[in-house]
Backbone as JSON Lines, residues from 0, in Angstrom:
{"i":0,"aa":"M","n":[-77.69,-0.61,-30.05],"ca":[-76.69,0.06,-29.24],"c":[-75.93,1.06,-30.09]}
{"i":1,"aa":"A","n":[-75.72,2.27,-29.56],"ca":[-75.04,3.33,-30.3],"c":[-73.57,2.99,-30.5]}
{"i":2,"aa":"K","n":[-73.09,3.33,-31.66],"ca":[-71.69,3.1,-32.0],"c":[-70.81,4.05,-31.2]}
{"i":3,"aa":"D","n":[-69.74,3.51,-30.6],"ca":[-68.8,4.32,-29.84],"c":[-67.84,4.98,-30.81]}
{"i":4,"aa":"I","n":[-67.89,6.32,-30.88],"ca":[-67.01,7.02,-31.81],"c":[-66.03,7.89,-31.05]}
{"i":5,"aa":"L","n":[-64.9,8.1,-31.65],"ca":[-63.86,8.94,-31.08],"c":[-64.36,10.39,-31.05]}
{"i":6,"aa":"R","n":[-64.13,11.05,-29.93],"ca":[-64.45,12.47,-29.77],"c":[-63.12,13.2,-29.74]}
{"i":7,"aa":"A","n":[-62.92,14.13,-30.66],"ca":[-61.63,14.81,-30.77],"c":[-61.8,16.32,-30.88]}
{"i":8,"aa":"G","n":[-61.12,17.04,-30.0],"ca":[-61.05,18.48,-30.13],"c":[-59.99,18.83,-31.16]}
{"i":9,"aa":"I","n":[-60.15,19.97,-31.81],"ca":[-59.1,20.4,-32.74],"c":[-58.74,21.85,-32.49]}
{"i":10,"aa":"D","n":[-57.46,22.11,-32.69],"ca":[-56.93,23.46,-32.6],"c":[-57.27,24.18,-33.9]}
{"i":11,"aa":"T","n":[-57.39,25.47,-33.82],"ca":[-57.69,26.28,-35.0],"c":[-56.66,26.04,-36.11]}
{"i":12,"aa":"N","n":[-55.41,25.8,-35.74],"ca":[-54.38,25.66,-36.75],"c":[-54.6,24.46,-37.67]}
{"i":13,"aa":"V","n":[-55.36,23.46,-37.23],"ca":[-55.69,22.32,-38.1],"c":[-56.6,22.79,-39.24]}
{"i":14,"aa":"L","n":[-57.58,23.61,-38.91],"ca":[-58.48,24.14,-39.93],"c":[-57.78,25.15,-40.83]}
{"i":15,"aa":"V","n":[-57.0,26.05,-40.24],"ca":[-56.33,27.08,-41.02],"c":[-55.33,26.45,-41.99]}
{"i":16,"aa":"A","n":[-54.61,25.41,-41.54],"ca":[-53.68,24.72,-42.44],"c":[-54.42,24.12,-43.64]}
{"i":17,"aa":"Y","n":[-55.6,23.59,-43.37],"ca":[-56.43,23.03,-44.44],"c":[-56.88,24.13,-45.41]}
{"i":18,"aa":"F","n":[-57.35,25.24,-44.86],"ca":[-57.82,26.34,-45.71],"c":[-56.69,27.0,-46.47]}
{"i":19,"aa":"K","n":[-55.5,27.0,-45.89],"ca":[-54.34,27.6,-46.57],"c":[-53.68,26.63,-47.55]}
{"i":20,"aa":"N","n":[-54.2,25.41,-47.62],"ca":[-53.68,24.4,-48.54],"c":[-52.22,24.07,-48.26]}
{"i":21,"aa":"E","n":[-51.91,23.82,-46.99],"ca":[-50.54,23.48,-46.58],"c":[-50.28,22.0,-46.87]}
{"i":22,"aa":"T","n":[-49.74,21.74,-48.05],"ca":[-49.53,20.35,-48.48],"c":[-48.15,19.8,-48.14]}
{"i":23,"aa":"N","n":[-47.2,20.67,-47.8],"ca":[-45.87,20.18,-47.45],"c":[-45.23,21.09,-46.41]}
{"i":24,"aa":"V","n":[-45.46,20.75,-45.15],"ca":[-44.83,21.48,-44.05],"c":[-43.95,20.46,-43.34]}
{"i":25,"aa":"N","n":[-42.65,20.6,-43.52],"ca":[-41.69,19.65,-42.96],"c":[-42.03,18.21,-43.37]}
{"i":26,"aa":"G","n":[-42.42,18.04,-44.62],"ca":[-42.72,16.72,-45.16],"c":[-44.09,16.18,-44.81]}
{"i":27,"aa":"V","n":[-44.92,16.98,-44.15],"ca":[-46.26,16.53,-43.74],"c":[-47.31,17.21,-44.61]}
{"i":28,"aa":"N","n":[-48.22,16.41,-45.14],"ca":[-49.32,16.94,-45.92],"c":[-50.48,17.23,-44.96]}
{"i":29,"aa":"R","n":[-50.54,18.48,-44.48],"ca":[-51.56,18.85,-43.51],"c":[-52.95,18.85,-44.12]}
{"i":30,"aa":"V","n":[-53.05,19.11,-45.41],"ca":[-54.35,19.09,-46.08],"c":[-54.91,17.67,-46.07]}
{"i":31,"aa":"A","n":[-54.09,16.69,-46.43],"ca":[-54.56,15.3,-46.47],"c":[-54.97,14.81,-45.08]}
{"i":32,"aa":"S","n":[-54.18,15.16,-44.07],"ca":[-54.54,14.77,-42.7],"c":[-55.86,15.41,-42.28]}
{"i":33,"aa":"G","n":[-56.01,16.71,-42.59],"ca":[-57.27,17.39,-42.28],"c":[-58.44,16.79,-43.02]}
{"i":34,"aa":"E","n":[-58.26,16.56,-44.32],"ca":[-59.34,15.96,-45.12],"c":[-59.76,14.62,-44.55]}
{"i":35,"aa":"N","n":[-58.79,13.83,-44.12],"ca":[-59.13,12.52,-43.56],"c":[-59.96,12.66,-42.28]}
{"i":36,"aa":"L","n":[-59.56,13.59,-41.4],"ca":[-60.35,13.83,-40.19],"c":[-61.77,14.26,-40.55]}
{"i":37,"aa":"F","n":[-61.87,15.2,-41.48],"ca":[-63.18,15.74,-41.85],"c":[-64.05,14.68,-42.54]}
{"i":38,"aa":"R","n":[-63.45,13.83,-43.34],"ca":[-64.18,12.74,-44.02],"c":[-64.7,11.74,-42.99]}
{"i":39,"aa":"K","n":[-63.85,11.38,-42.01],"ca":[-64.27,10.45,-40.96],"c":[-65.43,11.05,-40.15]}
{"i":40,"aa":"A","n":[-65.35,12.35,-39.9],"ca":[-66.43,13.02,-39.17],"c":[-67.73,13.01,-39.98]}
{"i":41,"aa":"A","n":[-67.63,13.29,-41.26],"ca":[-68.82,13.31,-42.11],"c":[-69.48,11.93,-42.2]}
{"i":42,"aa":"K","n":[-68.67,10.88,-42.09],"ca":[-69.2,9.5,-42.13],"c":[-69.71,9.03,-40.77]}
{"i":43,"aa":"G","n":[-69.57,9.86,-39.74],"ca":[-70.05,9.49,-38.41],"c":[-69.08,8.6,-37.64]}
{"i":44,"aa":"E","n":[-67.83,8.55,-38.08],"ca":[-66.83,7.71,-37.42],"c":[-66.0,8.5,-36.4]}
{"i":45,"aa":"L","n":[-66.2,9.8,-36.36],"ca":[-65.44,10.7,-35.5],"c":[-66.31,11.92,-35.24]}
{"i":46,"aa":"L","n":[-66.3,12.41,-34.01],"ca":[-66.99,13.66,-33.7],"c":[-65.92,14.69,-33.4]}
{"i":47,"aa":"I","n":[-65.9,15.76,-34.17],"ca":[-64.92,16.82,-33.98],"c":[-65.53,17.91,-33.11]}
{"i":48,"aa":"I","n":[-64.88,18.13,-31.97],"ca":[-65.33,19.13,-31.0],"c":[-64.62,20.44,-31.32]}
{"i":49,"aa":"V","n":[-65.38,21.5,-31.53],"ca":[-64.81,22.79,-31.88],"c":[-65.34,23.84,-30.92]}
{"i":50,"aa":"S","n":[-64.44,24.56,-30.3],"ca":[-64.83,25.67,-29.43],"c":[-65.37,26.8,-30.29]}
{"i":51,"aa":"S","n":[-66.34,27.54,-29.76],"ca":[-66.86,28.69,-30.49],"c":[-65.77,29.73,-30.76]}
{"i":52,"aa":"L","n":[-64.72,29.74,-29.96],"ca":[-63.6,30.66,-30.2],"c":[-62.89,30.37,-31.53]}
{"i":53,"aa":"V","n":[-62.98,29.14,-31.98],"ca":[-62.33,28.76,-33.23],"c":[-62.93,29.53,-34.41]}
{"i":54,"aa":"V","n":[-64.21,29.83,-34.35],"ca":[-64.85,30.58,-35.44],"c":[-64.14,31.92,-35.63]}
{"i":55,"aa":"F","n":[-63.89,32.62,-34.54],"ca":[-63.16,33.89,-34.61],"c":[-61.76,33.68,-35.16]}
{"i":56,"aa":"E","n":[-61.07,32.67,-34.65],"ca":[-59.69,32.42,-35.09],"c":[-59.63,32.0,-36.56]}
{"i":57,"aa":"V","n":[-60.62,31.25,-37.03],"ca":[-60.67,30.89,-38.45],"c":[-60.83,32.15,-39.29]}
{"i":58,"aa":"A","n":[-61.74,33.04,-38.87],"ca":[-61.93,34.29,-39.61],"c":[-60.63,35.08,-39.66]}
{"i":59,"aa":"E","n":[-59.9,35.11,-38.56],"ca":[-58.62,35.8,-38.51],"c":[-57.6,35.13,-39.45]}
{"i":60,"aa":"G","n":[-57.57,33.81,-39.47],"ca":[-56.67,33.08,-40.36],"c":[-57.0,33.28,-41.83]}
{"i":61,"aa":"L","n":[-58.29,33.36,-42.14],"ca":[-58.7,33.6,-43.52],"c":[-58.28,34.99,-43.97]}
{"i":62,"aa":"D","n":[-58.36,35.95,-43.06],"ca":[-57.95,37.31,-43.38],"c":[-56.47,37.34,-43.79]}
{"i":63,"aa":"S","n":[-55.66,36.49,-43.16],"ca":[-54.23,36.47,-43.47],"c":[-53.94,35.96,-44.88]}
{"i":64,"aa":"I","n":[-54.92,35.27,-45.49],"ca":[-54.74,34.81,-46.88],"c":[-55.74,35.48,-47.82]}
{"i":65,"aa":"D","n":[-56.26,36.63,-47.39],"ca":[-57.18,37.44,-48.19],"c":[-58.44,36.68,-48.62]}
{"i":66,"aa":"Q","n":[-58.96,35.86,-47.74],"ca":[-60.22,35.17,-48.0],"c":[-61.29,35.74,-47.08]}
{"i":67,"aa":"D","n":[-62.48,35.91,-47.62],"ca":[-63.6,36.35,-46.8],"c":[-64.26,35.14,-46.15]}
{"i":68,"aa":"F","n":[-64.77,35.36,-44.94],"ca":[-65.54,34.3,-44.28],"c":[-66.82,34.11,-45.07]}
{"i":69,"aa":"S","n":[-67.08,32.88,-45.5],"ca":[-68.28,32.58,-46.29],"c":[-68.87,31.27,-45.8]}
{"i":70,"aa":"D","n":[-69.96,30.84,-46.44],"ca":[-70.61,29.58,-46.08],"c":[-69.65,28.39,-46.15]}
{"i":71,"aa":"L","n":[-68.67,28.46,-47.04],"ca":[-67.69,27.38,-47.18],"c":[-66.96,27.14,-45.86]}
{"i":72,"aa":"Y","n":[-66.74,28.19,-45.08],"ca":[-65.99,28.09,-43.84],"c":[-66.9,28.05,-42.6]}
{"i":73,"aa":"D","n":[-68.19,27.97,-42.8],"ca":[-69.15,27.95,-41.7],"c":[-69.2,26.55,-41.11]}
{"i":74,"aa":"L","n":[-68.51,26.36,-40.0],"ca":[-68.37,25.03,-39.4],"c":[-69.7,24.45,-38.91]}
{"i":75,"aa":"R","n":[-70.7,25.28,-38.74],"ca":[-72.02,24.77,-38.35],"c":[-72.61,23.89,-39.43]}
{"i":76,"aa":"R","n":[-72.16,24.08,-40.66],"ca":[-72.69,23.32,-41.79],"c":[-71.9,22.03,-42.06]}
{"i":77,"aa":"W","n":[-70.8,21.83,-41.38],"ca":[-69.94,20.67,-41.62],"c":[-70.45,19.47,-40.82]}
{"i":78,"aa":"E","n":[-70.65,18.36,-41.49],"ca":[-71.11,17.13,-40.83],"c":[-70.05,16.62,-39.87]}
{"i":79,"aa":"G","n":[-70.51,16.17,-38.71],"ca":[-69.6,15.57,-37.75],"c":[-68.85,16.55,-36.88]}
{"i":80,"aa":"F","n":[-69.24,17.82,-36.94],"ca":[-68.64,18.86,-36.1],"c":[-69.65,19.27,-35.03]}
{"i":81,"aa":"E","n":[-69.18,19.41,-33.8],"ca":[-70.01,19.93,-32.73],"c":[-69.37,21.22,-32.23]}
{"i":82,"aa":"I","n":[-70.08,22.32,-32.44],"ca":[-69.59,23.62,-31.96],"c":[-70.03,23.75,-30.5]}
{"i":83,"aa":"V","n":[-69.08,23.95,-29.61],"ca":[-69.38,24.08,-28.19],"c":[-69.15,25.53,-27.79]}
{"i":84,"aa":"M","n":[-70.2,26.17,-27.35],"ca":[-70.12,27.56,-26.93],"c":[-69.36,27.66,-25.61]}
{"i":85,"aa":"V","n":[-68.49,28.64,-25.52],"ca":[-67.74,28.85,-24.29],"c":[-68.7,29.44,-23.26]}
{"i":86,"aa":"N","n":[-68.95,28.67,-22.2],"ca":[-69.84,29.11,-21.13],"c":[-69.02,29.35,-19.86]}
{"i":87,"aa":"Y","n":[-69.69,29.63,-18.78],"ca":[-69.01,29.93,-17.53],"c":[-68.13,28.76,-17.07]}
{"i":88,"aa":"E","n":[-68.65,27.54,-17.15],"ca":[-67.9,26.36,-16.71],"c":[-66.63,26.18,-17.54]}
{"i":89,"aa":"I","n":[-66.75,26.34,-18.85],"ca":[-65.59,26.19,-19.73],"c":[-64.58,27.3,-19.47]}
{"i":90,"aa":"A","n":[-65.06,28.52,-19.28],"ca":[-64.15,29.65,-19.03],"c":[-63.39,29.46,-17.72]}
{"i":91,"aa":"T","n":[-64.08,29.05,-16.66],"ca":[-63.38,28.87,-15.39],"c":[-62.44,27.67,-15.45]}
{"i":92,"aa":"L","n":[-62.84,26.6,-16.14],"ca":[-61.95,25.45,-16.32],"c":[-60.73,25.87,-17.13]}
{"i":93,"aa":"G","n":[-60.92,26.7,-18.14],"ca":[-59.81,27.21,-18.94],"c":[-58.82,27.99,-18.08]}
{"i":94,"aa":"G","n":[-59.33,28.79,-17.16],"ca":[-58.45,29.52,-16.24],"c":[-57.65,28.58,-15.36]}
{"i":95,"aa":"K","n":[-58.3,27.53,-14.87],"ca":[-57.6,26.54,-14.04],"c":[-56.53,25.82,-14.84]}
{"i":96,"aa":"I","n":[-56.87,25.42,-16.06],"ca":[-55.9,24.73,-16.92],"c":[-54.73,25.66,-17.25]}
{"i":97,"aa":"M","n":[-55.04,26.91,-17.56],"ca":[-54.0,27.88,-17.88],"c":[-53.0,28.0,-16.72]}
{"i":98,"aa":"R","n":[-53.51,28.13,-15.5],"ca":[-52.63,28.29,-14.35],"c":[-51.89,27.0,-14.01]}
{"i":99,"aa":"K","n":[-52.6,25.88,-13.93],"ca":[-51.98,24.63,-13.49],"c":[-50.88,24.16,-14.44]}
{"i":100,"aa":"Y","n":[-51.08,24.35,-15.75],"ca":[-50.12,23.83,-16.73],"c":[-49.29,24.95,-17.36]}
{"i":101,"aa":"D","n":[-49.32,26.13,-16.75],"ca":[-48.53,27.29,-17.18],"c":[-48.74,27.59,-18.67]}
{"i":102,"aa":"L","n":[-49.99,27.79,-19.04],"ca":[-50.35,28.09,-20.43],"c":[-50.69,29.57,-20.6]}
{"i":103,"aa":"R","n":[-49.96,30.4,-19.94],"ca":[-50.19,31.84,-20.04],"c":[-49.65,32.37,-21.35]}
{"i":104,"aa":"R","n":[-49.86,33.64,-21.56],"ca":[-49.39,34.37,-22.74],"c":[-49.78,33.67,-24.04]}
{"i":105,"aa":"K","n":[-48.82,33.09,-24.71],"ca":[-49.03,32.51,-26.04],"c":[-50.11,31.42,-26.05]}
{"i":106,"aa":"Y","n":[-50.26,30.7,-24.97],"ca":[-51.15,29.53,-24.97],"c":[-52.47,29.73,-24.22]}
{"i":107,"aa":"K","n":[-52.81,30.97,-23.87],"ca":[-54.03,31.14,-23.08],"c":[-55.28,30.77,-23.88]}
{"i":108,"aa":"I","n":[-55.32,31.04,-25.19],"ca":[-56.47,30.61,-26.0],"c":[-56.49,29.08,-26.1]}
{"i":109,"aa":"D","n":[-55.31,28.48,-26.2],"ca":[-55.23,27.02,-26.23],"c":[-55.78,26.41,-24.95]}
{"i":110,"aa":"A","n":[-55.57,27.09,-23.82],"ca":[-56.14,26.6,-22.56],"c":[-57.67,26.55,-22.65]}
{"i":111,"aa":"L","n":[-58.26,27.55,-23.29],"ca":[-59.73,27.53,-23.48],"c":[-60.16,26.43,-24.45]}
{"i":112,"aa":"L","n":[-59.36,26.21,-25.48],"ca":[-59.69,25.13,-26.43],"c":[-59.59,23.77,-25.73]}
{"i":113,"aa":"L","n":[-58.57,23.59,-24.88],"ca":[-58.45,22.34,-24.11],"c":[-59.6,22.2,-23.12]}
{"i":114,"aa":"S","n":[-59.99,23.3,-22.48],"ca":[-61.1,23.21,-21.52],"c":[-62.4,22.87,-22.24]}
{"i":115,"aa":"T","n":[-62.57,23.37,-23.46],"ca":[-63.75,23.0,-24.25],"c":[-63.73,21.52,-24.57]}
{"i":116,"aa":"A","n":[-62.56,21.01,-24.96],"ca":[-62.43,19.58,-25.26],"c":[-62.72,18.74,-24.02]}
{"i":117,"aa":"A","n":[-62.2,19.16,-22.87],"ca":[-62.44,18.42,-21.63],"c":[-63.92,18.45,-21.25]}
{"i":118,"aa":"Y","n":[-64.54,19.6,-21.36],"ca":[-65.96,19.76,-21.05],"c":[-66.82,18.86,-21.94]}
{"i":119,"aa":"A","n":[-66.42,18.72,-23.2],"ca":[-67.19,17.92,-24.17],"c":[-66.76,16.45,-24.17]}
{"i":120,"aa":"K","n":[-65.91,16.08,-23.24],"ca":[-65.48,14.67,-23.07],"c":[-64.7,14.13,-24.27]}
{"i":121,"aa":"A","n":[-63.85,14.98,-24.85],"ca":[-63.0,14.53,-25.96],"c":[-61.93,13.58,-25.43]}
{"i":122,"aa":"E","n":[-61.5,12.67,-26.31],"ca":[-60.43,11.73,-25.97],"c":[-59.1,12.15,-26.58]}
{"i":123,"aa":"K","n":[-59.18,12.98,-27.63],"ca":[-58.0,13.47,-28.34],"c":[-58.14,14.97,-28.54]}
{"i":124,"aa":"F","n":[-57.0,15.62,-28.71],"ca":[-56.98,17.01,-29.11],"c":[-55.88,17.14,-30.14]}
{"i":125,"aa":"Y","n":[-56.26,17.5,-31.37],"ca":[-55.3,17.58,-32.47],"c":[-54.84,19.02,-32.7]}
{"i":126,"aa":"T","n":[-53.53,19.17,-32.87],"ca":[-52.92,20.47,-33.14],"c":[-51.66,20.26,-33.97]}
{"i":127,"aa":"W","n":[-51.28,21.28,-34.73],"ca":[-50.01,21.25,-35.45],"c":[-48.91,21.94,-34.67]}
{"i":128,"aa":"D","n":[-49.19,22.45,-33.49],"ca":[-48.22,23.19,-32.69],"c":[-47.38,22.22,-31.86]}
{"i":129,"aa":"N","n":[-46.21,21.86,-32.37],"ca":[-45.35,20.88,-31.69],"c":[-44.8,21.38,-30.36]}
{"i":130,"aa":"R","n":[-44.56,22.68,-30.24],"ca":[-44.11,23.22,-28.94],"c":[-45.21,23.05,-27.89]}
{"i":131,"aa":"F","n":[-46.43,23.31,-28.29],"ca":[-47.56,23.15,-27.38],"c":[-47.7,21.67,-26.98]}
{"i":132,"aa":"I","n":[-47.56,20.78,-27.94],"ca":[-47.64,19.35,-27.64],"c":[-46.57,18.96,-26.62]}
{"i":133,"aa":"R","n":[-45.34,19.4,-26.84],"ca":[-44.26,19.09,-25.89],"c":[-44.57,19.64,-24.5]}
{"i":134,"aa":"K","n":[-45.1,20.85,-24.44],"ca":[-45.44,21.46,-23.16],"c":[-46.47,20.61,-22.42]}
{"i":135,"aa":"I","n":[-47.48,20.17,-23.14],"ca":[-48.53,19.34,-22.53],"c":[-47.98,17.98,-22.14]}
{"i":136,"aa":"K","n":[-47.17,17.37,-23.01],"ca":[-46.6,16.05,-22.72],"c":[-45.7,16.08,-21.49]}
{"i":137,"aa":"N","n":[-45.09,17.24,-21.2],"ca":[-44.23,17.39,-20.03],"c":[-45.01,17.78,-18.78]}
{"i":138,"aa":"S","n":[-46.32,17.7,-18.84],"ca":[-47.17,18.02,-17.69],"c":[-48.04,16.8,-17.38]}
{"i":139,"aa":"T","n":[-48.94,16.97,-16.44],"ca":[-49.86,15.88,-16.09],"c":[-51.23,16.05,-16.76]}
{"i":140,"aa":"F","n":[-51.34,16.99,-17.72],"ca":[-52.65,17.28,-18.32],"c":[-53.31,16.03,-18.89]}
{"i":141,"aa":"E","n":[-52.59,15.25,-19.69],"ca":[-53.2,14.08,-20.34],"c":[-53.73,13.08,-19.32]}
{"i":142,"aa":"D","n":[-52.99,12.86,-18.24],"ca":[-53.46,11.96,-17.18],"c":[-54.63,12.57,-16.41]}
{"i":143,"aa":"D","n":[-54.54,13.85,-16.15],"ca":[-55.59,14.52,-15.38],"c":[-56.92,14.56,-16.11]}
{"i":144,"aa":"Y","n":[-56.89,14.77,-17.44],"ca":[-58.13,14.96,-18.2],"c":[-58.43,13.84,-19.19]}
{"i":145,"aa":"H","n":[-57.55,12.87,-19.29],"ca":[-57.74,11.72,-20.19],"c":[-57.94,12.15,-21.64]}
{"i":146,"aa":"I","n":[-57.14,13.13,-22.05],"ca":[-57.15,13.63,-23.42],"c":[-55.72,13.56,-23.95]}
{"i":147,"aa":"Q","n":[-55.51,12.85,-25.05],"ca":[-54.22,12.79,-25.7],"c":[-54.07,14.0,-26.61]}
{"i":148,"aa":"V","n":[-53.0,14.76,-26.45],"ca":[-52.74,15.93,-27.28],"c":[-51.64,15.55,-28.27]}
{"i":149,"aa":"E","n":[-51.95,15.66,-29.57],"ca":[-51.02,15.2,-30.6],"c":[-51.31,15.85,-31.95]}
{"i":150,"aa":"N","n":[-50.38,15.64,-32.88],"ca":[-50.63,16.07,-34.27],"c":[-51.76,15.23,-34.85]}
{"i":151,"aa":"P","n":[-52.5,15.79,-35.81],"ca":[-53.45,14.95,-36.53],"c":[-52.69,13.78,-37.17]}
{"i":152,"aa":"P","n":[-53.25,12.6,-37.11],"ca":[-52.52,11.44,-37.63],"c":[-52.43,11.45,-39.15]}
{"i":153,"aa":"P","n":[-51.38,10.8,-39.67],"ca":[-51.35,10.6,-41.12],"c":[-52.59,9.8,-41.52]}
{"i":154,"aa":"V","n":[-52.96,9.89,-42.76],"ca":[-54.18,9.26,-43.26],"c":[-54.28,7.8,-42.83]}
{"i":155,"aa":"R","n":[-53.22,7.04,-42.95],"ca":[-53.28,5.6,-42.69],"c":[-53.39,5.26,-41.21]}
{"i":156,"aa":"D","n":[-53.1,6.2,-40.3],"ca":[-53.01,5.9,-38.89],"c":[-54.2,6.37,-38.05]}
{"i":157,"aa":"L","n":[-55.22,6.95,-38.61],"ca":[-56.26,7.6,-37.83],"c":[-56.88,6.69,-36.78]}
{"i":158,"aa":"F","n":[-57.19,5.45,-37.11],"ca":[-57.84,4.58,-36.14],"c":[-57.03,3.35,-35.78]}
{"i":159,"aa":"S","n":[-55.75,3.37,-36.06],"ca":[-54.93,2.19,-35.79],"c":[-54.76,1.91,-34.3]}
{"i":160,"aa":"E","n":[-54.85,2.95,-33.45],"ca":[-54.66,2.75,-32.03],"c":[-55.95,2.45,-31.27]}
{"i":161,"aa":"R","n":[-57.06,2.54,-31.89],"ca":[-58.34,2.36,-31.2],"c":[-58.76,0.95,-31.09]}
């Protein structure tokens, strides 16, 4: 019988924080949290769902720190990552999510990332954007799609709730 593993979507900011080596943001070591997620994925204990849009956003984030996109940042090569191409179903679902949960303007790309996570049957969606988390928590999104939207857990807490 196949092992039941957590399926988790991630926001681009989780990867960019890792690449930017953000070790102390308001007392949180984002690098350690990211490394723990990536290590669990490489061991087959977690499947990280990544929208194809994240590739563009990672390249944009790397540009902000004068890094070139290279094989090191090629998520297709990372164990435990599933790149999900944005197709018609994901795009239309993203539009519905954007409208229903008022994710216009600043959060319209996040609506597509959430729709990718929903399409891929993710149970979690990790982001460092606390305003976005509050916006989602104040809506019915989590109940409607059965996806918990939260910060990546500290190293010790990744599987404590499962």
